[in-house]
N, C-alpha and C positions, 0 to 999 in steps of 0.2 A: 330482376334486381333482387339479390339475396338479402339486402338490408331493408326490405320493405317491412312496414309495420304489420303486425298480426291483427286481423280483424275477426269478427264473429263469423263462425263457420256455417252453423246449421240453422240460423234464423235470419230474419230480414233486418233486425235492429243494428244500428251503428254504435250505440252505447257511448254517447259523448256528453250526455246531460249530467252534469255534476257541478258542485261549487268550484269556483275558480280560486286557485292559489294566488297569494299576493305576489306581485312582480318583484319586490325587494327580496334579494336573496339572503341577506344577513339575518342574524337572530333579532327578534323583536326586542324593543327596549324594556318590556315588562317581564321578560324571563329572568328568573333569579338563579337558575341552575346552570352550572358550568359544563364545559366540554368533558373534563375527566369524570365528573359525577355521572353524566349521561352514559358515558362508555362503560363505567363500572355497573350501572343499573342494567344495561343491555346485556353484559356478559353474565351477571348474576341471574337474570331472568331466563337467558338461553340455557344455563346449566340446570335450571328447574325443568327444562323440557318444553318451553314455550316456542311457538313459531315466530318468525320475524314480524308478521303482521299483528300477532297478539302482543308482542313486545311493544310495537308502536302505539297500540290502543291503550296499554297500561301506562306508558309514558305520558301519553296525552291526557288521560283521565285522572291519574293519580299524582303525577309530578308537574303537570302544566307545561309539557314540552310540545309546542305546536308542530314542529317539524324537525326530525332528528338531523337531517342534512344541513339545516340552517345553522344549527348550533355546533355540530362536530365537523362540518365540511366533508362528511362521507355518509353513505347510507348504512342502514342497520345490518344488512347482509355483509357489506364490506368490512364493517367493524367486527362482525362475527368471524369472517374468514381470516382477518389479521390475527385474531386470538385463538384460532383453531377450533372454534365451536360451531362452525356453519353447518347446516344440514347437508348430507351427502347428495341428495337430489333436490332440485328447486321445489319451493312450496306449492306452486300451482300444479306442476306435474305430479307431485305427491298426492294431492287431493283428487286429481283426475283418476290416478291409479286406484285410490281408495274407493272412489265411486264405482269404477269398473268392477272391482272385487265384490262390492256389495250387490251390484246388479247381477253378477254371475252367481252369487250365493242365492239370490232370489229366484234365478232361473233354474237352479237345481231342484227347488221345490215346486216351482210353477213352470213346467216346460211349455205349456200352451200359451203363455203370455207373449204374443207376437210383438206387441208394442215394446216390451222390454228388450226383446231380441234386437229390434231395430235401434233402440236407444243405445244399446251396448256397442253396436257397430259404430254409431256416431261418436260415442265416448272414446272408443279405441282409435278411431281415426284422428281425433283431437290429440290423443296421447302420442301417436306416431308423428303428427305434425310438430308438436311442441318439442318432442325429443330431437327431431331433426334440427329445429332452431337452436336448442341448447347445445347440440354437438358442434354446430357451426360457430357459436359464440364461445365454445370451449368451457361451458358450465358443466357438461357431462363428458365423460371419456369417449373417444371415438368408437370404442367397441361396445358401448352400452346398448342394450337391446331390451325392449319390452317384450315379456313373454307372459301370457295370461296364466300359465301353469305356476310360474314362480312369483307372480305379482303379490300374492297374499303375504309372502315373506318380506317383501319390500315395505309394506305398510303396517306390519305388525309391531 
């Protein structure tokens, strides 16, 4: 099944322990900020260069927005995409590539670090798996390919 949920690859944990979201899908009665204000804040923060998750944290902490999708009826990345300021590669893939670049840089100085060599293999297999998922869901172009030599230009 290609629509299967992605799980954790290289550890035993299932990672489902977290606080539960409220079942009610609408905006809470105590929120004072409106849909257009939230969208304006999202676009303004994105133009400053913040990632979608950082935007969500700032909206929650500074503006009292509990859940963007409850107020605007669409997620942060969708709002960014509609206004043409969405990141070119998805955030989780971006940070995996950044981690792989940092491990490679470490391995150039410390060639004997066998544990880091192994971790780099695990990180890169996660990158390949995630990129395959994003190609299927059309978040990445079908000819996009991760290459370790050009990865540092993707994250700079």
